[in-house]
C-alpha positions as a LaTeX table, in Angstrom:
\begin{tabular}{lrrr}
\hline
Residue & $x$ (\AA) & $y$ (\AA) & $z$ (\AA) \\
\hline
Met1 & 18.13 & 32.66 & 7.79 \\
Thr2 & 18.30 & 28.54 & 9.17 \\
Asn3 & 19.54 & 26.02 & 6.90 \\
Lys4 & 16.16 & 24.83 & 6.14 \\
Asp5 & 14.96 & 28.56 & 5.06 \\
Leu6 & 17.89 & 28.45 & 3.00 \\
Tyr7 & 17.75 & 24.96 & 1.58 \\
Ile8 & 13.90 & 25.85 & 0.88 \\
Phe9 & 14.97 & 29.41 & $-0.90$ \\
Lys10 & 17.85 & 27.36 & $-3.08$ \\
Tyr11 & 15.00 & 24.90 & $-4.21$ \\
Ile12 & 12.67 & 27.66 & $-5.15$ \\
Ile13 & 15.65 & 29.74 & $-7.04$ \\
Ala14 & 16.40 & 26.37 & $-9.04$ \\
Ser15 & 13.12 & 25.64 & $-9.95$ \\
Asp16 & 12.59 & 29.00 & $-11.03$ \\
Met17 & 15.70 & 28.93 & $-12.98$ \\
Lys18 & 14.42 & 25.71 & $-14.73$ \\
Lys19 & 11.42 & 27.12 & $-15.50$ \\
Ile20 & 13.32 & 30.06 & $-17.24$ \\
Ile21 & 15.43 & 27.68 & $-19.17$ \\
Ala22 & 12.65 & 26.10 & $-20.21$ \\
Ile23 & 11.18 & 29.20 & $-21.41$ \\
Gly24 & 14.16 & 30.28 & $-23.06$ \\
Val25 & 14.55 & 26.80 & $-24.90$ \\
Phe26 & 10.97 & 27.10 & $-26.10$ \\
Ile27 & 11.12 & 30.87 & $-27.27$ \\
Leu28 & 14.96 & 29.85 & $-29.05$ \\
Phe29 & 13.28 & 27.21 & $-30.78$ \\
Leu30 & 10.15 & 29.63 & $-31.73$ \\
Val31 & 12.74 & 31.57 & $-33.42$ \\
Val32 & 14.44 & 29.13 & $-35.09$ \\
Ala33 & 11.62 & 27.97 & $-36.50$ \\
Phe34 & 10.29 & 31.34 & $-37.75$ \\
Thr35 & 13.30 & 31.75 & $-39.31$ \\
Gln36 & 13.58 & 28.75 & $-41.29$ \\
Ser37 & 9.99 & 29.48 & $-42.18$ \\
Met38 & 11.18 & 33.01 & $-43.35$ \\
Thr39 & 13.56 & 31.24 & $-45.27$ \\
Ser40 & 11.63 & 29.03 & $-46.92$ \\
Gln41 & 9.37 & 31.47 & $-48.20$ \\
Asn42 & 12.23 & 33.75 & $-49.52$ \\
Leu43 & 13.31 & 30.36 & $-51.69$ \\
Glu44 & 9.88 & 29.88 & $-52.74$ \\
Ile45 & 9.40 & 33.48 & $-53.60$ \\
Lys46 & 12.52 & 33.14 & $-55.83$ \\
Ser47 & 11.51 & 30.45 & $-57.17$ \\
Ile48 & 8.68 & 32.12 & $-58.53$ \\
Lys49 & 10.73 & 34.80 & $-59.80$ \\
Gly50 & 12.61 & 32.33 & $-61.91$ \\
Cys51 & 10.05 & 30.47 & $-63.73$ \\
Met52 & 7.47 & 33.61 & $-64.68$ \\
Lys53 & 5.79 & 33.71 & $-67.88$ \\
Ile54 & 5.82 & 36.81 & $-69.27$ \\
Asp55 & 4.42 & 37.77 & $-72.61$ \\
Phe56 & 3.42 & 41.11 & $-74.52$ \\
Phe57 & 0.83 & 43.00 & $-76.49$ \\
Glu58 & 1.50 & 44.48 & $-79.65$ \\
Gln59 & $-0.62$ & 47.22 & $-80.62$ \\
Phe60 & 0.63 & 48.22 & $-83.85$ \\
Pro61 & 2.43 & 45.31 & $-85.14$ \\
Thr62 & 4.56 & 47.18 & $-87.49$ \\
Glu63 & 7.82 & 45.54 & $-89.02$ \\
Glu64 & 9.95 & 47.94 & $-86.58$ \\
Asn65 & 7.75 & 47.10 & $-83.94$ \\
Leu66 & 7.79 & 43.47 & $-84.20$ \\
Ser67 & 11.54 & 43.71 & $-84.88$ \\
Lys68 & 11.80 & 44.01 & $-81.00$ \\
Ala69 & 11.29 & 40.34 & $-80.46$ \\
Ser70 & 14.70 & 39.51 & $-81.13$ \\
Leu71 & 15.37 & 41.05 & $-78.21$ \\
Ile72 & 13.57 & 37.92 & $-76.43$ \\
Asp73 & 15.63 & 34.78 & $-75.55$ \\
Phe74 & 13.03 & 33.18 & $-73.22$ \\
Pro75 & 9.78 & 31.19 & $-74.11$ \\
Ser76 & 7.11 & 33.86 & $-74.55$ \\
Thr77 & 3.89 & 34.64 & $-76.56$ \\
Ile78 & 2.95 & 38.14 & $-78.79$ \\
Tyr79 & $-0.64$ & 39.09 & $-79.13$ \\
Ile80 & $-0.67$ & 40.40 & $-82.26$ \\
Ala81 & $-3.27$ & 43.14 & $-83.25$ \\
Ala82 & $-5.26$ & 42.64 & $-86.46$ \\
Asn83 & $-8.57$ & 43.51 & $-88.33$ \\
Ser84 & $-8.61$ & 40.21 & $-89.69$ \\
Leu85 & $-7.69$ & 36.49 & $-88.85$ \\
Glu86 & $-6.04$ & 36.93 & $-92.77$ \\
Glu87 & $-4.15$ & 39.94 & $-91.25$ \\
Tyr88 & $-3.38$ & 38.22 & $-87.99$ \\
Lys89 & $-1.39$ & 35.82 & $-90.15$ \\
Ile90 & 0.53 & 37.72 & $-92.29$ \\
Phe91 & 2.19 & 39.76 & $-88.96$ \\
Glu92 & 2.39 & 36.26 & $-87.54$ \\
Asn93 & 4.70 & 35.03 & $-90.63$ \\
Thr94 & 6.98 & 38.10 & $-90.06$ \\
Leu95 & 7.20 & 37.46 & $-86.41$ \\
Asn96 & 8.27 & 34.25 & $-86.97$ \\
Leu97 & 11.07 & 35.47 & $-89.63$ \\
Ile98 & 12.23 & 37.65 & $-86.90$ \\
Asn99 & 12.03 & 35.06 & $-83.75$ \\
Pro100 & 10.95 & 31.43 & $-84.39$ \\
Asn101 & 10.87 & 30.81 & $-81.00$ \\
Leu102 & 8.05 & 32.63 & $-80.35$ \\
Thr103 & 4.24 & 31.70 & $-80.00$ \\
Thr104 & 1.53 & 34.33 & $-80.91$ \\
Gly105 & $-1.97$ & 34.94 & $-80.25$ \\
Tyr106 & $-4.67$ & 36.93 & $-82.23$ \\
Trp107 & $-5.93$ & 40.38 & $-80.93$ \\
Pro108 & $-8.92$ & 41.28 & $-82.97$ \\
Met109 & $-9.37$ & 45.14 & $-83.60$ \\
Phe110 & $-12.84$ & 45.93 & $-85.10$ \\
Glu111 & $-12.29$ & 48.80 & $-87.48$ \\
Lys112 & $-15.22$ & 50.85 & $-86.64$ \\
Ser113 & $-15.92$ & 49.59 & $-82.64$ \\
Tyr114 & $-11.98$ & 48.96 & $-81.88$ \\
Tyr115 & $-12.59$ & 47.19 & $-78.81$ \\
Ile116 & $-15.35$ & 43.97 & $-78.08$ \\
Ser117 & $-18.01$ & 44.72 & $-75.92$ \\
Pro118 & $-22.14$ & 44.81 & $-76.00$ \\
Phe119 & $-21.76$ & 48.55 & $-77.29$ \\
Ser120 & $-19.93$ & 47.20 & $-80.05$ \\
Tyr121 & $-21.19$ & 47.25 & $-83.89$ \\
Thr122 & $-23.23$ & 43.53 & $-84.26$ \\
Tyr123 & $-21.90$ & 43.01 & $-87.69$ \\
Glu124 & $-18.20$ & 43.60 & $-86.48$ \\
Ile125 & $-18.78$ & 40.65 & $-83.90$ \\
Glu126 & $-20.43$ & 38.44 & $-85.98$ \\
Lys127 & $-17.37$ & 38.57 & $-88.99$ \\
Leu128 & $-15.32$ & 37.60 & $-85.99$ \\
Ile129 & $-17.40$ & 34.28 & $-85.29$ \\
Asp130 & $-17.82$ & 34.04 & $-89.07$ \\
Glu131 & $-14.02$ & 33.96 & $-89.23$ \\
Leu132 & $-13.57$ & 32.00 & $-86.30$ \\
Lys133 & $-15.39$ & 29.30 & $-87.75$ \\
Gln134 & $-13.95$ & 29.17 & $-91.10$ \\
Asn135 & $-10.46$ & 29.16 & $-89.16$ \\
Asn136 & $-9.43$ & 25.41 & $-90.22$ \\
Gln137 & $-5.77$ & 25.51 & $-88.95$ \\
Glu138 & $-5.23$ & 22.18 & $-86.58$ \\
Lys139 & $-3.30$ & 23.82 & $-84.02$ \\
Lys140 & $-5.34$ & 25.70 & $-81.28$ \\
Leu141 & $-5.70$ & 29.49 & $-82.02$ \\
Lys142 & $-4.43$ & 31.96 & $-79.12$ \\
Ile143 & $-7.27$ & 34.46 & $-79.08$ \\
Leu144 & $-7.29$ & 38.00 & $-76.80$ \\
Leu145 & $-10.83$ & 39.67 & $-76.62$ \\
Asp146 & $-9.62$ & 43.11 & $-75.58$ \\
Leu147 & $-12.89$ & 44.01 & $-73.21$ \\
Glu148 & $-13.30$ & 47.19 & $-73.16$ \\
Leu149 & $-15.79$ & 49.99 & $-73.58$ \\
Pro150 & $-15.67$ & 51.94 & $-76.77$ \\
Arg151 & $-13.48$ & 54.51 & $-77.42$ \\
Asn152 & $-16.49$ & 56.61 & $-79.32$ \\
Arg153 & $-18.56$ & 56.96 & $-76.47$ \\
Leu154 & $-21.44$ & 58.03 & $-78.85$ \\
Leu155 & $-21.56$ & 54.08 & $-79.38$ \\
Trp156 & $-22.55$ & 53.90 & $-75.75$ \\
Phe157 & $-26.00$ & 54.95 & $-76.78$ \\
Lys158 & $-25.90$ & 54.76 & $-80.61$ \\
Asn159 & $-25.70$ & 50.69 & $-79.86$ \\
Val160 & $-27.93$ & 50.35 & $-76.70$ \\
Phe161 & $-30.56$ & 48.43 & $-78.41$ \\
Ser162 & $-28.16$ & 45.91 & $-79.64$ \\
Phe163 & $-26.55$ & 45.27 & $-76.13$ \\
His164 & $-28.36$ & 42.52 & $-74.89$ \\
Lys165 & $-27.97$ & 40.76 & $-78.77$ \\
Asn166 & $-24.45$ & 41.51 & $-78.69$ \\
Lys167 & $-23.47$ & 39.75 & $-75.18$ \\
Gln168 & $-25.28$ & 36.43 & $-76.21$ \\
Leu169 & $-22.84$ & 36.96 & $-79.47$ \\
Ile170 & $-20.05$ & 37.27 & $-76.99$ \\
Lys171 & $-20.78$ & 34.30 & $-74.93$ \\
Gln172 & $-21.33$ & 32.11 & $-77.82$ \\
Ile173 & $-17.63$ & 32.53 & $-78.60$ \\
Phe174 & $-16.79$ & 31.45 & $-75.05$ \\
Leu175 & $-19.16$ & 28.74 & $-75.36$ \\
Gln176 & $-18.27$ & 27.52 & $-78.89$ \\
Ser177 & $-14.35$ & 27.60 & $-77.71$ \\
Glu178 & $-13.85$ & 24.18 & $-78.19$ \\
Ser179 & $-15.36$ & 23.71 & $-81.43$ \\
Leu180 & $-14.08$ & 26.89 & $-82.79$ \\
Asn181 & $-10.32$ & 25.62 & $-81.63$ \\
Ile182 & $-9.68$ & 28.37 & $-79.90$ \\
Glu183 & $-8.00$ & 29.30 & $-76.55$ \\
Ile184 & $-9.78$ & 32.34 & $-75.29$ \\
Tyr185 & $-7.75$ & 35.32 & $-73.22$ \\
Thr186 & $-9.81$ & 38.45 & $-71.97$ \\
Ser187 & $-8.22$ & 41.35 & $-71.27$ \\
Glu188 & $-10.17$ & 43.61 & $-68.91$ \\
Tyr189 & $-10.49$ & 46.57 & $-66.34$ \\
Pro190 & $-8.58$ & 45.94 & $-62.81$ \\
Ala191 & $-11.47$ & 45.66 & $-60.03$ \\
Pro192 & $-10.90$ & 47.60 & $-56.91$ \\
Phe193 & $-13.89$ & 46.13 & $-55.30$ \\
Lys194 & $-16.06$ & 42.80 & $-55.83$ \\
Ser195 & $-18.88$ & 44.70 & $-56.90$ \\
Phe196 & $-17.07$ & 46.25 & $-59.55$ \\
Gln197 & $-16.19$ & 43.35 & $-60.79$ \\
Thr198 & $-20.28$ & 42.26 & $-60.81$ \\
Phe199 & $-20.54$ & 45.59 & $-62.55$ \\
Phe200 & $-18.57$ & 44.64 & $-65.13$ \\
Gln201 & $-20.03$ & 41.64 & $-66.19$ \\
Ile202 & $-23.29$ & 43.51 & $-66.08$ \\
Leu203 & $-21.84$ & 45.72 & $-68.92$ \\
Gly204 & $-20.40$ & 42.28 & $-71.11$ \\
Ile205 & $-16.93$ & 43.47 & $-70.22$ \\
Ser206 & $-16.22$ & 40.74 & $-67.90$ \\
Tyr207 & $-17.89$ & 37.22 & $-68.01$ \\
Pro208 & $-17.33$ & 34.49 & $-64.85$ \\
Leu209 & $-14.38$ & 32.20 & $-64.89$ \\
Ser210 & $-16.60$ & 29.83 & $-63.65$ \\
Ser211 & $-19.46$ & 29.39 & $-66.59$ \\
Tyr212 & $-16.68$ & 31.18 & $-69.08$ \\
Pro213 & $-13.98$ & 29.03 & $-69.98$ \\
His214 & $-11.09$ & 31.19 & $-70.52$ \\
Lys215 & $-7.85$ & 33.12 & $-68.92$ \\
Met216 & $-8.47$ & 36.81 & $-67.59$ \\
Ile217 & $-5.98$ & 39.09 & $-67.92$ \\
Val218 & $-6.18$ & 42.26 & $-65.94$ \\
Met219 & $-4.73$ & 45.31 & $-66.66$ \\
Tyr220 & $-2.91$ & 46.68 & $-63.97$ \\
Tyr221 & $-1.09$ & 49.84 & $-65.51$ \\
Ser222 & 0.19 & 51.08 & $-62.38$ \\
Lys223 & 1.21 & 54.45 & $-63.37$ \\
Met224 & $-1.59$ & 55.23 & $-64.93$ \\
Ile225 & $-3.92$ & 54.12 & $-62.04$ \\
Glu226 & $-1.54$ & 55.97 & $-59.31$ \\
Ile227 & $-2.22$ & 59.44 & $-61.47$ \\
Ile228 & $-5.77$ & 58.48 & $-62.20$ \\
Thr229 & $-7.13$ & 56.66 & $-59.56$ \\
Pro230 & $-4.11$ & 57.13 & $-56.77$ \\
Phe231 & $-6.87$ & 56.38 & $-54.17$ \\
Leu232 & $-8.07$ & 52.80 & $-55.84$ \\
Val233 & $-4.00$ & 51.25 & $-56.09$ \\
Asn234 & $-3.87$ & 49.34 & $-52.26$ \\
His235 & $-7.63$ & 47.89 & $-53.25$ \\
Ile236 & $-6.50$ & 47.12 & $-56.73$ \\
Lys237 & $-3.75$ & 44.94 & $-55.62$ \\
Lys238 & $-5.55$ & 43.47 & $-53.06$ \\
Gln239 & $-8.03$ & 42.60 & $-55.33$ \\
Ile240 & $-5.49$ & 41.18 & $-57.72$ \\
Val241 & $-4.12$ & 38.82 & $-54.97$ \\
His242 & $-7.58$ & 37.88 & $-53.80$ \\
Asn243 & $-8.52$ & 37.04 & $-57.60$ \\
Tyr244 & $-5.25$ & 35.14 & $-58.08$ \\
Lys245 & $-5.83$ & 32.94 & $-55.00$ \\
Leu246 & $-9.14$ & 32.68 & $-55.99$ \\
Tyr247 & $-8.86$ & 31.30 & $-59.83$ \\
Gly248 & $-5.11$ & 30.54 & $-60.11$ \\
Glu249 & $-3.28$ & 30.20 & $-62.95$ \\
Asp250 & $-6.67$ & 30.87 & $-64.94$ \\
Phe251 & $-5.73$ & 34.43 & $-63.52$ \\
His252 & $-3.42$ & 36.78 & $-65.38$ \\
Val253 & $-2.16$ & 40.45 & $-64.85$ \\
Ala254 & $-0.84$ & 42.88 & $-67.40$ \\
Ile255 & 1.80 & 45.33 & $-66.59$ \\
Gly256 & 3.05 & 48.33 & $-68.51$ \\
Leu257 & 3.08 & 50.70 & $-70.34$ \\
Thr258 & 6.77 & 50.52 & $-72.21$ \\
Ala259 & 5.33 & 52.04 & $-74.97$ \\
Lys260 & 2.21 & 54.64 & $-75.60$ \\
Gly261 & $-0.88$ & 53.08 & $-76.86$ \\
Phe262 & $-3.67$ & 54.82 & $-79.13$ \\
Glu263 & $-3.95$ & 58.03 & $-77.69$ \\
Asp264 & $-0.44$ & 60.45 & $-77.37$ \\
Ile265 & $-1.34$ & 61.13 & $-73.81$ \\
Thr266 & $-0.99$ & 57.56 & $-72.54$ \\
Glu267 & 2.73 & 58.49 & $-73.23$ \\
Lys268 & 2.89 & 59.68 & $-69.89$ \\
Tyr269 & 1.72 & 56.29 & $-68.53$ \\
Ile270 & 5.08 & 54.66 & $-69.63$ \\
Ile271 & 6.86 & 53.25 & $-66.57$ \\
Ser272 & 11.12 & 53.08 & $-66.10$ \\
Pro273 & 12.52 & 49.67 & $-65.65$ \\
Glu274 & 12.51 & 50.71 & $-61.80$ \\
Ile275 & 8.78 & 50.55 & $-61.77$ \\
Leu276 & 8.70 & 47.54 & $-63.60$ \\
Asp277 & 10.90 & 45.50 & $-61.55$ \\
Arg278 & 8.69 & 46.86 & $-58.88$ \\
Asp279 & 6.02 & 45.65 & $-60.65$ \\
Leu280 & 7.20 & 42.32 & $-60.87$ \\
Gly281 & 8.05 & 42.47 & $-57.82$ \\
Phe282 & 4.98 & 42.73 & $-56.34$ \\
Leu283 & 3.63 & 40.08 & $-58.77$ \\
Ala284 & 6.33 & 37.39 & $-57.99$ \\
Asp285 & 6.12 & 37.96 & $-54.27$ \\
Asn286 & 2.28 & 36.83 & $-54.49$ \\
Gly287 & 2.94 & 34.12 & $-56.42$ \\
Ile288 & 1.29 & 35.66 & $-59.69$ \\
Lys289 & 3.28 & 33.86 & $-62.53$ \\
Asn290 & 1.24 & 34.26 & $-65.57$ \\
Val291 & 2.21 & 38.63 & $-67.03$ \\
Thr292 & 1.71 & 40.11 & $-70.29$ \\
Ile293 & 3.63 & 43.74 & $-70.93$ \\
Phe294 & 2.08 & 46.22 & $-72.88$ \\
Arg295 & 4.34 & 46.62 & $-75.43$ \\
Leu296 & 6.22 & 44.80 & $-77.16$ \\
Ala297 & 7.19 & 48.04 & $-79.08$ \\
Gly298 & 8.82 & 49.39 & $-76.41$ \\
Leu299 & 10.90 & 46.63 & $-75.09$ \\
Asn300 & 14.98 & 47.54 & $-74.98$ \\
Glu301 & 18.19 & 46.34 & $-72.86$ \\
Ser302 & 17.26 & 48.01 & $-69.60$ \\
Tyr303 & 13.60 & 46.72 & $-69.92$ \\
Ile304 & 14.82 & 43.47 & $-70.81$ \\
Asn305 & 17.73 & 43.03 & $-67.98$ \\
Val306 & 14.71 & 43.54 & $-65.79$ \\
Ile307 & 12.56 & 40.91 & $-66.92$ \\
Lys308 & 15.53 & 38.25 & $-66.85$ \\
Lys309 & 14.93 & 38.32 & $-63.09$ \\
Tyr310 & 11.93 & 37.11 & $-63.33$ \\
Val311 & 11.74 & 34.44 & $-66.21$ \\
\hline
\end{tabular}
């Protein structure tokens, strides 16, 4: 190899080394940028975990069940089931004596129809509207409309001819919310696909947020879903994340159960503190801050210790 050939070879090597070093520096820059990005995302997730708003349903507001409110030392709303606004105010007073730092919401339960839907008895929907019109308190009333199909399946057929009228009456509650001085929250089935949400709207157990002012609480009772329809779990979770991105703070999620519901069979759907942690973590990681737990009566120190990681 001549001196000229050696010079050319050294030049090529040096040139390639410059390229290699440049590429290395560029890759190092990407790694640092990615690490910083991941760190900022983790910080964002931690900040969400530290500022979640966690509320509770209470379906059976006995004094014993309401006494669990004494465990709550963070801002929270308790939705109290009652057959009338008058009865709700009695339960509200009881809760205020136990923990005056909490707010409450009226969860109307119909004596015959139980849940609110176009399949309910018309007179029960009209009665609810009348009592809301007569409510003269200055403070805006939080009200939870539990939009579910009747527990008594006979009503699906018995009240089918009242379906249209009942659906219009329910729409009135949304559209008159300002004049009624109420803030509406709805409790709704989770939709695994967008088509299901449309179907629920046709059935009158869901109403578009764009047309009917309210906040939607979707019931993501994970253990129940995993047992009954395990093949829909991931679809429901994806739809929850999609809906939050679409509706923002008007979209809430309910999780649980921490105590059984109306039916004894629901006892097998009670979640452990570990599952509660998992479900809250899923919501926190996706930026969903507003959560309601079913139900207050099941609250204990183990659940509270998990919840305090997120509020």
